[in-house]
C-alpha positions, 0 to 999 in steps of 0.5 A: 345475508350480507345486507340488512335490507336483504335480511328484512326482505327475507323476513317479509318473504317468509311472513308472506309464505306463511300468511294464508290466501293468494299466490305465493309469488312476489306480487301476491306476497307483497299484496298480503303484507303491504299494510304492514311493510309499506307501499305495495308496488315498492314492496313488489319490486323489492321482493322480486329483486330479492328473489332474483338477485340475493345470494342465499343457499336454500340448504343452509336456510333449511339446516338453520330452521331444523337447528332452531326447531330442534330445541323448540320441539324437544321432548314433544311428539310433534312433526314439522 
């Protein structure tokens, strides 16, 4: 991501996706992580803006995840 705030919102988005409970839309994620990241209403708006306007390529994100996880699970019989 070209800007630091986009990187932070991406991290918040991923945290929300991996946090159990509720809906995995901008509002649901913001509600779950608001205690850690600040005001819920502001976070909802920021995440919605990030999801609709930030340029990111899902294929590149998944390729980077696979690259990072390949070394982490090397030699163990695990699935991702």
